[in-house]
SEKOLLO-865065 format. One record per residue (C-alpha): residue number from 1; x, y, z; residue in three letters. Coordinates in steps of 0.25 Angstrom, whole numbers. Each point is the difference from the previous one (the first is absolute). Example, Ala and Ser with C-alpha at 12.3 -4.5 7.8 and 13.67 -1.06 7.14 Angstrom:
+------+-------+-------+-------+------+
: resi :    px :    py :    pz : resn :
+------+-------+-------+-------+------+
:    1 :    49 :   -18 :    31 :  ALA :
:    2 :     6 :    14 :    -2 :  SER :
+------+-------+-------+-------+------+
//
This chain:
+------+-------+-------+-------+------+
: resi :    px :    py :    pz : resn :
+------+-------+-------+-------+------+
:    1 :     0 :     0 :     0 :  MET :
:    2 :     5 :    14 :    -4 :  GLN :
:    3 :    -6 :    14 :     3 :  ALA :
:    4 :     1 :    10 :   -11 :  SER :
:    5 :     5 :     9 :    12 :  SER :
:    6 :     2 :    -3 :    14 :  VAL :
:    7 :     0 :    15 :     4 :  ARG :
:    8 :   -11 :     8 :    -5 :  VAL :
:    9 :    -9 :    12 :     4 :  GLU :
:   10 :   -14 :    -2 :     6 :  ALA :
:   11 :   -10 :    -1 :   -11 :  GLY :
:   12 :    10 :    -5 :   -10 :  ASP :
:   13 :    -3 :   -14 :    -6 :  PRO :
:   14 :    10 :   -12 :     2 :  ILE :
:   15 :     0 :   -11 :   -10 :  THR :
:   16 :     3 :   -14 :     6 :  PHE :
:   17 :     5 :   -10 :   -10 :  THR :
:   18 :     4 :   -15 :     2 :  THR :
:   19 :     8 :    -9 :    -9 :  GLN :
:   20 :    -2 :   -15 :     1 :  ILE :
:   21 :    13 :    -6 :    -6 :  ALA :
:   22 :    -3 :   -15 :    -3 :  GLY :
:   23 :   -15 :     1 :     0 :  PHE :
:   24 :   -11 :     5 :    -9 :  THR :
:   25 :   -12 :     8 :     3 :  ALA :
:   26 :    -9 :   -13 :    -2 :  GLU :
:   27 :     8 :    -6 :    12 :  ASP :
:   28 :    -5 :    11 :    10 :  LEU :
:   29 :   -12 :    -2 :     8 :  ALA :
:   30 :     0 :    14 :     7 :  GLU :
:   31 :     8 :    11 :     5 :  VAL :
:   32 :    -2 :     5 :    14 :  VAL :
:   33 :     5 :    14 :     3 :  ARG :
:   34 :     0 :     7 :    13 :  GLU :
:   35 :     4 :    15 :    -2 :  TYR :
:   36 :     3 :     3 :    14 :  GLY :
:   37 :   -12 :     9 :     2 :  ASP :
:   38 :   -11 :   -10 :     3 :  GLY :
:   39 :    -4 :    -1 :   -14 :  SER :
:   40 :     3 :   -14 :    -5 :  PRO :
:   41 :    -2 :    -4 :   -15 :  MET :
:   42 :    -3 :   -14 :    -6 :  ILE :
:   43 :     3 :     0 :   -15 :  THR :
:   44 :     5 :    -8 :   -11 :  SER :
:   45 :     7 :    12 :    -6 :  GLU :
:   46 :    15 :     1 :     2 :  LEU :
:   47 :     0 :    15 :    -2 :  THR :
:   48 :    -8 :     9 :     9 :  THR :
:   49 :     0 :    15 :     4 :  THR :
:   50 :    -2 :     6 :    14 :  LYS :
:   51 :    -1 :    14 :     5 :  ILE :
:   52 :     3 :     4 :    14 :  TYR :
:   53 :    -6 :    12 :     6 :  THR :
:   54 :     7 :     1 :    13 :  GLU :
:   55 :    15 :     1 :     3 :  PRO :
:   56 :     7 :   -11 :     6 :  GLY :
:   57 :     7 :   -13 :    -2 :  ALA :
:   58 :    -8 :   -12 :    -6 :  TYR :
:   59 :     4 :   -14 :     0 :  VAL :
:   60 :    -5 :    -7 :   -12 :  VAL :
:   61 :    -1 :   -15 :     0 :  SER :
:   62 :    -4 :    -9 :   -11 :  GLN :
:   63 :    -3 :   -15 :    -1 :  SER :
:   64 :    -1 :    -7 :   -13 :  ILE :
:   65 :    -9 :   -13 :     0 :  LEU :
:   66 :     1 :   -10 :   -11 :  PHE :
:   67 :   -10 :   -10 :    -6 :  ASN :
:   68 :     9 :   -11 :     3 :  ASP :
:   69 :    -1 :    -2 :    15 :  ALA :
:   70 :    13 :    -7 :     1 :  ASP :
:   71 :     7 :    13 :    -4 :  ILE :
:   72 :     4 :     9 :    12 :  THR :
:   73 :    -6 :    14 :     0 :  PRO :
:   74 :    10 :    11 :    -3 :  ILE :
:   75 :     0 :    11 :    10 :  GLN :
:   76 :     6 :    14 :    -2 :  ASN :
:   77 :     1 :    12 :     9 :  VAL :
:   78 :     5 :    14 :    -3 :  LEU :
:   79 :    -2 :    14 :     7 :  THR :
:   80 :    -5 :    13 :    -6 :  VAL :
:   81 :     2 :    13 :     5 :  TYR :
:   82 :   -11 :    11 :    -2 :  VAL :
:   83 :     4 :    14 :     3 :  GLN :
:   84 :    -8 :    13 :     1 :  ALA :
:   85 :    12 :     9 :    -6 :  ASP :
:   86 :     6 :     1 :   -13 :  SER :
:   87 :    13 :    -8 :     3 :  ASP :
:   88 :    -6 :   -13 :    -3 :  ALA :
:   89 :    10 :    -3 :   -11 :  GLN :
:   90 :    13 :     4 :     7 :  THR :
:   91 :     6 :   -13 :    -3 :  THR :
:   92 :    -4 :   -12 :   -10 :  ILE :
:   93 :     5 :   -14 :     1 :  PHE :
:   94 :     0 :    -9 :   -12 :  ASN :
:   95 :     4 :   -14 :    -4 :  ALA :
:   96 :     3 :    -6 :   -13 :  THR :
:   97 :    -6 :   -10 :    -3 :  PRO :
:   98 :   -10 :    -2 :    11 :  LEU :
:   99 :     2 :   -15 :    -1 :  SER :
:  100 :    12 :    -9 :    -3 :  ALA :
:  101 :     4 :   -15 :     1 :  SER :
:  102 :     7 :    -4 :    13 :  VAL :
:  103 :    15 :     3 :    -1 :  GLY :
:  104 :    -2 :    11 :   -10 :  GLU :
:  105 :     2 :    15 :     4 :  PRO :
:  106 :   -10 :    10 :     1 :  LEU :
:  107 :     4 :    15 :    -1 :  SER :
:  108 :    -6 :    10 :    10 :  PHE :
:  109 :     1 :    15 :    -3 :  ASP :
:  110 :    -3 :    11 :    10 :  LEU :
:  111 :    -3 :    14 :    -6 :  VAL :
:  112 :     0 :    13 :     7 :  LEU :
:  113 :   -11 :     9 :    -4 :  GLN :
:  114 :     0 :    13 :     9 :  GLU :
:  115 :    13 :    -4 :     8 :  LEU :
:  116 :    14 :     1 :    -4 :  VAL :
:  117 :    11 :   -10 :     4 :  ARG :
:  118 :     6 :    10 :    10 :  ASN :
:  119 :   -14 :     0 :     7 :  ASP :
:  120 :     2 :   -15 :     3 :  VAL :
:  121 :     6 :    -5 :    13 :  GLU :
:  122 :    -3 :   -15 :    -1 :  LEU :
:  123 :    -6 :   -10 :    -9 :  ILE :
:  124 :    -5 :   -13 :     6 :  ASP :
:  125 :    -4 :   -11 :    -9 :  ARG :
:  126 :    -7 :   -13 :     4 :  ASN :
:  127 :    -1 :   -10 :   -11 :  ARG :
:  128 :   -11 :    -8 :     6 :  GLY :
:  129 :     9 :   -13 :     1 :  ASP :
:  130 :     7 :     3 :    13 :  GLY :
:  131 :    11 :     8 :    -7 :  THR :
:  132 :     2 :    15 :     2 :  GLN :
:  133 :     9 :    11 :    -4 :  GLU :
:  134 :     3 :    14 :     7 :  HIS :
:  135 :     6 :    11 :    -8 :  ILE :
:  136 :     5 :    12 :     9 :  VAL :
:  137 :     2 :    14 :    -6 :  ALA :
:  138 :    -2 :    -5 :   -14 :  PRO :
:  139 :     3 :    13 :    -7 :  SER :
:  140 :     9 :    -8 :   -10 :  ASN :
:  141 :    -7 :   -14 :     1 :  ALA :
:  142 :    -7 :    -7 :   -11 :  ASP :
:  143 :   -15 :     0 :     3 :  PHE :
:  144 :    -2 :   -12 :    -9 :  SER :
:  145 :     3 :   -14 :     4 :  GLN :
:  146 :    -3 :   -15 :    -4 :  SER :
:  147 :    -3 :   -11 :     9 :  HIS :
:  148 :    -2 :   -15 :    -3 :  THR :
:  149 :   -10 :    -8 :     8 :  TYR :
:  150 :     3 :   -15 :     3 :  LEU :
:  151 :   -14 :    -4 :     5 :  THR :
:  152 :   -13 :     1 :    -9 :  PRO :
:  153 :   -12 :     8 :     4 :  GLY :
:  154 :    -4 :    15 :     2 :  SER :
:  155 :    10 :     9 :     7 :  HIS :
:  156 :    -4 :    14 :     6 :  THR :
:  157 :    12 :     9 :    -3 :  VAL :
:  158 :     1 :    13 :     8 :  GLN :
:  159 :     9 :    12 :    -2 :  ALA :
:  160 :    -1 :    11 :    11 :  THR :
:  161 :     7 :    13 :    -2 :  VAL :
:  162 :     4 :     9 :    12 :  PHE :
:  163 :     3 :    14 :    -2 :  THR :
:  164 :     9 :     9 :     8 :  HIS :
:  165 :   -12 :     8 :     4 :  GLU :
:  166 :    -7 :   -12 :     6 :  GLY :
:  167 :   -10 :    -3 :   -11 :  ALA :
:  168 :    -2 :   -15 :    -3 :  VAL :
:  169 :    -5 :    -5 :   -13 :  TYR :
:  170 :    -4 :   -15 :    -1 :  VAL :
:  171 :    -1 :    -7 :   -14 :  ASN :
:  172 :    -5 :   -14 :    -1 :  GLU :
:  173 :    -3 :   -10 :   -11 :  MET :
:  174 :    -2 :   -15 :    -2 :  THR :
:  175 :     8 :    -8 :   -10 :  VAL :
:  176 :    -1 :   -15 :    -3 :  TYR :
:  177 :    11 :   -10 :    -2 :  ALA :
:  178 :    -5 :   -12 :    -8 :  GLU :
:  179 :     5 :   -15 :     0 :  GLY :
:  180 :     5 :    -9 :    11 :  GLY :
:  181 :     9 :     4 :    12 :  ALA :
:  182 :    15 :    -2 :    -4 :  LEU :
:  183 :     9 :    -7 :     9 :  CYS :
:  184 :   -10 :    -7 :     9 :  ILE :
:  185 :     1 :   -14 :    -5 :  ASP :
:  186 :    13 :    -7 :     0 :  GLY :
:  187 :     8 :    12 :     6 :  ILE :
:  188 :     8 :    -9 :     9 :  ASP :
:  189 :     6 :    -7 :   -12 :  GLU :
:  190 :     6 :    13 :    -5 :  LEU :
:  191 :    15 :     2 :     3 :  VAL :
:  192 :     5 :    12 :    -8 :  CYS :
:  193 :     1 :    13 :     8 :  ASP :
:  194 :     9 :    10 :    -6 :  LEU :
:  195 :    -1 :    10 :    11 :  ASP :
:  196 :    -1 :   -10 :    11 :  GLU :
:  197 :   -12 :     7 :     6 :  ASP :
:  198 :    -8 :   -14 :     2 :  ASP :
:  199 :    -9 :     3 :   -12 :  ILE :
:  200 :     2 :    -9 :   -12 :  PRO :
:  201 :     5 :     7 :   -13 :  ASP :
:  202 :   -13 :    -5 :    -7 :  LEU :
:  203 :    -8 :     7 :    11 :  CYS :
:  204 :     9 :    13 :     2 :  ASP :
:  205 :    -4 :    13 :    -6 :  ILE :
:  206 :    14 :     5 :     4 :  ASP :
:  207 :     9 :   -11 :    -4 :  LEU :
:  208 :    13 :     7 :     3 :  ASP :
:  209 :    -4 :     8 :    12 :  GLY :
:  210 :     3 :    14 :    -5 :  ASP :
:  211 :   -14 :     5 :     4 :  THR :
:  212 :    -4 :     1 :   -15 :  HIS :
:  213 :   -11 :   -10 :    -5 :  GLN :
:  214 :     0 :    -8 :   -12 :  GLN :
:  215 :   -11 :    -8 :    -7 :  ARG :
:  216 :    -2 :   -14 :     6 :  LEU :
:  217 :    -3 :    -5 :   -14 :  THR :
:  218 :    14 :     2 :    -5 :  LEU :
:  219 :     4 :   -14 :     6 :  LEU :
:  220 :    -6 :   -13 :    -7 :  LEU :
:  221 :     5 :   -10 :    10 :  TYR :
:  222 :    10 :    -3 :    10 :  GLU :
:  223 :    13 :    -7 :    -5 :  THR :
:  224 :     9 :    -9 :     9 :  PRO :
:  225 :    11 :    10 :    -1 :  ALA :
:  226 :    -9 :    12 :     2 :  CYS :
:  227 :     6 :     5 :   -14 :  ASP :
:  228 :    -7 :    13 :    -5 :  PHE :
:  229 :     6 :    -2 :   -13 :  THR :
:  230 :    -9 :   -11 :    -4 :  VAL :
:  231 :   -13 :     1 :     7 :  ASN :
:  232 :    -4 :    15 :    -4 :  VAL :
:  233 :   -12 :     2 :    -9 :  ASP :
:  234 :     8 :     8 :   -11 :  GLN :
:  235 :   -13 :     6 :    -7 :  GLU :
:  236 :    -5 :     4 :    14 :  GLU :
:  237 :    13 :     7 :     3 :  MET :
:  238 :     0 :     8 :   -13 :  VAL :
:  239 :   -14 :     4 :     3 :  GLU :
:  240 :     4 :     3 :    15 :  TYR :
:  241 :    12 :     9 :    -5 :  ARG :
:  242 :   -10 :     8 :    -9 :  ALA :
:  243 :    -9 :     2 :    12 :  TYR :
:  244 :    12 :     5 :     8 :  ILE :
:  245 :     3 :    10 :   -11 :  ILE :
:  246 :   -14 :     5 :    -1 :  GLN :
:  247 :    -4 :     0 :    15 :  SER :
:  248 :    13 :     3 :     7 :  GLY :
:  249 :    -2 :   -11 :    10 :  THR :
:  250 :     5 :   -14 :     2 :  GLY :
:  251 :    13 :    -6 :     3 :  ASP :
:  252 :    10 :     2 :   -12 :  ASN :
:  253 :     9 :   -11 :     6 :  CYS :
:  254 :   -10 :   -10 :     6 :  PRO :
:  255 :    11 :   -11 :     2 :  PHE :
:  256 :    11 :     9 :     6 :  GLU :
:  257 :    -1 :    11 :    11 :  ALA :
:  258 :     1 :    14 :    -5 :  ASN :
:  259 :    -7 :     9 :    10 :  GLU :
:  260 :     3 :    13 :    -8 :  ASP :
:  261 :    -6 :    -6 :   -13 :  GLN :
:  262 :    11 :     7 :    -8 :  ALA :
:  263 :    -2 :    -1 :   -15 :  ASP :
:  264 :     9 :     9 :    -8 :  GLN :
:  265 :    -5 :    -4 :   -14 :  ASP :
:  266 :   -15 :    -1 :     5 :  ASN :
:  267 :    -2 :   -13 :    -6 :  ASP :
:  268 :    -8 :    -6 :    12 :  ALA :
:  269 :    13 :    -8 :     3 :  ARG :
:  270 :     7 :     5 :    13 :  GLY :
:  271 :    15 :     3 :    -2 :  ASP :
:  272 :     4 :   -12 :     9 :  VAL :
:  273 :    -7 :   -10 :    -9 :  CYS :
:  274 :     1 :     7 :   -13 :  ASP :
:  275 :     8 :    -8 :   -10 :  PRO :
:  276 :     3 :    12 :    -8 :  GLU :
:  277 :     0 :    12 :    10 :  PRO :
:  278 :     5 :    14 :    -4 :  LEU :
:  279 :    15 :     2 :     2 :  GLU :
:  280 :     4 :    11 :    10 :  PRO :
:  281 :     3 :    12 :    -8 :  GLN :
:  282 :    14 :     5 :     2 :  GLU :
:  283 :     1 :    15 :     4 :  PRO :
:  284 :     5 :     8 :   -11 :  GLU :
:  285 :    15 :     5 :     2 :  GLU :
:  286 :     1 :    15 :     2 :  ASP :
:  287 :     8 :     5 :   -12 :  ASN :
:  288 :     0 :    14 :     4 :  ASP :
:  289 :     4 :     1 :    15 :  GLN :
:  290 :     0 :    16 :     1 :  ASP :
:  291 :   -13 :     1 :    -8 :  GLY :
:  292 :     5 :    11 :   -10 :  ASP :
:  293 :    -5 :    -8 :   -12 :  GLY :
:  294 :    14 :    -4 :    -4 :  ILE :
:  295 :     2 :   -15 :     1 :  GLU :
:  296 :    12 :    -4 :     9 :  ASP :
:  297 :     8 :    -7 :   -12 :  ASN :
:  298 :     0 :    14 :    -7 :  ALA :
:  299 :     0 :     9 :    13 :  ASP :
:  300 :    14 :     5 :     4 :  GLY :
:  301 :    -5 :     2 :    14 :  CYS :
:  302 :   -10 :   -11 :     2 :  PRO :
:  303 :    -3 :     4 :    15 :  THR :
:  304 :     0 :    15 :    -2 :  VAL :
:  305 :   -12 :     6 :    -8 :  PRO :
:  306 :     4 :     9 :   -12 :  GLU :
:  307 :    -4 :    15 :     2 :  SER :
:  308 :    -7 :     1 :   -14 :  MET :
:  309 :     4 :    14 :    -2 :  ASN :
:  310 :     3 :    -1 :   -15 :  GLY :
:  311 :    15 :    -2 :     2 :  ILE :
:  312 :     5 :   -14 :    -3 :  GLN :
:  313 :   -13 :    -6 :     5 :  ASP :
:  314 :     3 :   -13 :    -7 :  ALA :
:  315 :    12 :    -4 :     8 :  ASP :
:  316 :    -9 :    -2 :    12 :  GLY :
:  317 :     9 :     8 :    10 :  CYS :
:  318 :    -4 :    13 :     6 :  PRO :
:  319 :     8 :    13 :    -3 :  GLU :
:  320 :     8 :     5 :    11 :  LEU :
:  321 :    -2 :    15 :     5 :  PRO :
:  322 :     9 :     9 :    -8 :  GLY :
:  323 :     3 :   -11 :   -10 :  GLY :
:  324 :    -4 :    -1 :   -15 :  PRO :
+------+-------+-------+-------+------+
//
């Protein structure tokens, strides 16, 4: 479930939309929505519109029931904030896409509308799966991020912006991870662990332990020798590097720690793992030490600038007082 906006002015409509990955509309029995103001709705429609007339925070819950009783109902919850003043769109939180397969990254983007970066004191992100991120004094921070979910289902993601003046702006949305949980069955049989963090490589979204995440789908299987030269999905790696170039996120050396992510030639291969890194540029030699515009090999006084008075200026030596 997603709201067209989670922060609006009283009287403005909010559109709630639900995506049911893996199911069709014919599979649905009914959708039960509780809008947080005592006005529940039972419908078969996946898109509805609601208008709140009073300011406040409203917890919206939804239950999707299926014709097949053996299918577990899907439940979603999100919070919308209704304000009486005109700053309802101070911040906007977006996800692209709204759903992805387990192990595939989702990109989140926080947009400041009426704020500027220097107004922000702290950003607190809760990804809805037990992981969090805190960015302090983020004047130069990247407000975009990507995250990979390891378990299927809906996840309520929250980004809270705190300003230096004490204002708090809460942004919330629900995203969906499709498929089965990774690294649940057979995890005890996996032995490869590059960064020795007790998370098997096939289940680790930070293989090298440098705090930068890579896609879980890069590895096809575990090899007896834990050899990354043979078990990497090369087509997926090409697409992943293109994603890094486009989004600016993702570990550009997933199998070798490089916390600074240095990449001189900007090819989405970090310098520490790039087979063809740029060679360091040698500093150019100073061929005019005294800066008089005459190169040292033609300058009679290479460390003393010519006086440039029209008298034998080409020799590079200044004329002495009283001299020619």
